[in-house]
Structures are given as structure tokens and as C-alpha cells.
C-alpha positions as CSV (number, residue, x, y, z in Angstrom):
1,M,143.5,79.5,98.4
2,R,142.0,81.2,101.4
3,G,141.0,84.2,99.3
4,M,139.3,82.0,96.7
5,I,137.2,80.3,99.5
6,L,136.2,83.6,101.0
7,G,135.3,84.9,97.5
8,L,133.1,81.9,96.9
9,M,131.5,82.3,100.3
10,A,130.7,86.0,99.5
11,V,129.2,85.0,96.1
12,G,127.1,82.3,97.8
13,L,125.8,84.7,100.4
14,A,125.0,87.3,97.9
15,A,122.9,84.8,96.0
16,C,120.8,84.4,99.0
17,A,119.7,88.0,99.1
18,A,116.1,89.0,98.3
19,T,115.9,90.5,94.8
20,D,112.2,91.3,94.6
21,G,112.7,94.7,96.4
22,S,110.3,93.9,99.2
23,E,111.2,94.8,102.7
24,G,108.6,92.7,104.4
25,P,104.8,92.0,104.4
26,D,102.5,94.6,103.0
27,E,100.0,95.5,105.7
28,F,97.6,97.0,103.2
29,G,97.6,93.9,101.1
30,V,95.9,91.9,103.9
31,V,92.2,92.2,104.0
32,P,90.4,90.6,106.9
33,S,87.8,88.1,105.7
34,L,84.4,87.6,107.1
35,P,83.9,84.8,109.7
36,L,83.0,81.4,108.3
37,E,79.3,80.5,108.3
38,F,78.1,76.9,108.3
39,P,75.0,76.1,106.2
40,E,72.0,74.4,107.6
41,S,72.7,71.3,105.5
42,F,75.9,70.6,103.5
43,A,73.8,68.6,101.1
44,E,71.9,71.7,100.0
45,L,75.0,73.6,98.9
46,P,75.3,74.2,95.2
47,P,78.1,72.5,93.2
48,P,81.3,74.5,92.9
49,A,81.3,76.8,89.9
50,P,84.7,78.3,89.0
51,G,84.7,82.0,88.2
52,T,81.6,82.8,90.4
53,A,81.6,85.1,93.4
54,N,82.8,83.9,96.7
55,R,79.8,83.0,98.8
56,A,81.6,83.9,102.1
57,D,82.9,87.3,100.9
58,L,80.6,88.6,98.1
59,D,82.4,92.0,97.6
60,P,85.9,92.0,99.0
61,G,86.9,95.3,97.3
62,A,84.0,97.2,98.9
63,D,84.7,95.6,102.2
64,A,88.3,96.6,102.1
65,A,87.4,100.2,101.1
66,E,84.9,100.4,103.9
67,A,87.5,99.1,106.4
68,L,89.9,101.9,105.3
69,G,87.1,104.5,105.7
70,G,86.1,104.9,102.1
71,A,83.8,103.6,99.4
72,L,84.3,102.1,95.9
73,S,81.5,104.2,94.5
74,D,82.4,107.7,93.3
75,P,80.2,110.0,95.5
76,G,81.5,113.0,93.6
77,I,83.2,116.0,95.1
78,P,82.5,116.5,98.9
79,A,80.7,119.7,99.7
80,G,83.7,121.0,101.7
81,D,86.0,120.6,98.7
82,S,83.8,122.2,96.0
83,G,85.4,125.6,96.4
84,L,88.9,124.2,96.1
85,V,87.9,122.2,93.0
86,S,86.3,125.2,91.3
87,F,89.3,127.4,92.1
88,A,91.7,124.8,90.7
89,S,89.7,124.4,87.5
90,R,89.0,128.1,86.9
91,F,91.1,128.1,83.7
92,G,89.5,124.9,82.4
93,V,90.2,121.2,82.7
94,D,92.2,119.2,80.2
95,P,90.7,115.7,79.8
96,D,94.0,114.4,78.3
97,I,96.2,115.7,81.2
98,R,97.5,112.3,82.3
99,R,98.8,111.4,78.9
100,E,100.3,114.9,78.4
101,L,102.1,114.7,81.7
102,F,103.3,111.2,81.0
103,R,104.9,112.4,77.7
104,S,106.4,115.5,79.2
105,D,107.8,113.4,82.1
106,E,109.4,111.0,79.6
107,L,111.0,113.8,77.7
108,F,112.3,115.4,80.9
109,R,113.9,112.2,82.1
110,A,115.3,111.5,78.7
111,R,117.0,114.9,78.6
112,R,118.3,114.5,82.2
113,G,119.4,110.9,81.7
114,R,121.6,111.3,78.6
115,L,124.5,109.7,80.3
116,R,122.4,106.6,81.1
117,L,125.0,104.3,79.5
118,L,127.6,105.4,82.1
119,S,125.2,104.7,85.1
120,F,125.9,101.5,86.8
121,G,122.8,99.6,88.0
122,G,120.5,100.7,85.1
123,G,116.9,100.7,85.9
124,D,114.6,103.7,86.2
125,R,116.4,107.0,86.6
126,Y,113.4,108.8,88.1
127,F,114.9,110.0,91.3
128,S,118.2,111.0,89.8
129,A,116.5,112.9,87.1
130,Y,114.3,114.9,89.6
131,A,117.1,115.4,92.2
132,R,117.2,119.1,91.5
133,E,113.4,119.4,91.9
134,T,113.4,117.7,95.3
135,L,112.6,119.7,98.4
136,D,114.6,119.1,101.5
137,A,112.0,118.7,104.2
138,R,114.3,119.3,107.1
139,A,115.8,122.5,105.6
140,E,112.3,123.8,104.8
141,L,111.2,123.0,108.4
142,A,114.2,125.0,109.7
143,R,113.5,127.9,107.3
144,F,109.8,128.1,108.4
145,R,110.7,127.9,112.1
146,A,113.3,130.7,111.6
147,A,110.6,132.8,110.0
148,G,108.4,132.4,113.0
149,V,105.8,130.0,111.4
150,R,104.4,127.5,113.8
151,V,105.1,124.1,112.3
152,P,104.4,120.6,113.6
153,T,107.2,118.4,114.9
154,A,108.9,116.5,112.1
155,P,109.1,112.7,112.3
156,P,112.5,111.3,113.4
157,D,115.0,110.3,110.8
């Protein structure tokens, strides 16, 4: 009887767990809004029109980009990066590269995940498929230090 009560309590507590995968608030999802402004006369305000721009915050996307140090408009390649871009594109640029990489990634994961039916938990097998391709940052840091390369301090675990 006691085991059954403990089992029911465990199931009840497990049902209370968060299942959306979030670990807390997203600090980048919060965009500070402009301060409220009061009109000269409330009678002169236009009637509400659903779907129109917010009168207090006309372009929130541009404001967020500016707050993060960027811009929504594409200014092109910065002058300091033009040499890097020209070197990287010296053999040509494939305009369909994203679709091609997506297809090859799907094939790679399908080959690596043939035993998907035996995996418990299901879901995306991305990290397990690419486990052999992963670089161990701590081991690489130690290898570079042993070779005499000056490297910055690694963040704590």
C-alpha cells in the first residue's frame, strides 16, 4: 500500500514538470519599449484601427536591432571583411547552398540514425548523429597550451 502511494506521488510530481524545454525567461525576447507620451487632447486621437502600426513604437524591429548594436537594413559587406569574403568565394558561390546542405544533412543523419527505433526518447537525433564530429573544447585548449600557443582562459564548467 505504501509503495502504491509513493508511486502515485511520484507520478503526480512528474506531471508538474515543465515540458516546454524552457529554462527561464529569454532575455533577448524582451525589447524595451519607448516611454508613453500623452497627446495634447485625448479627443483628437484617431479611432483604433486593428492591424495598423503602433503609434508609441513605430518600428520595434529596428529599435531592437539598434539596441543590440546592429541595423535591419543590409549595409552590405563591411570594408574590413571584403578581403575575407573575396577569399572565401574565390571558387564561386552556389546560390542554392542552403538547400543542398539541408539535403546532405538529412542524408547524413538518416545514415547515422538507422537504429532510431531502438532509441528511447525519440525526437531529433542531431547531437547523437554528429557526436563523432564534435570537438572537445577542453582537450583542444590543453593541446594548444602544450604546443606553446597563447590561448585565452576557458570559461568555467
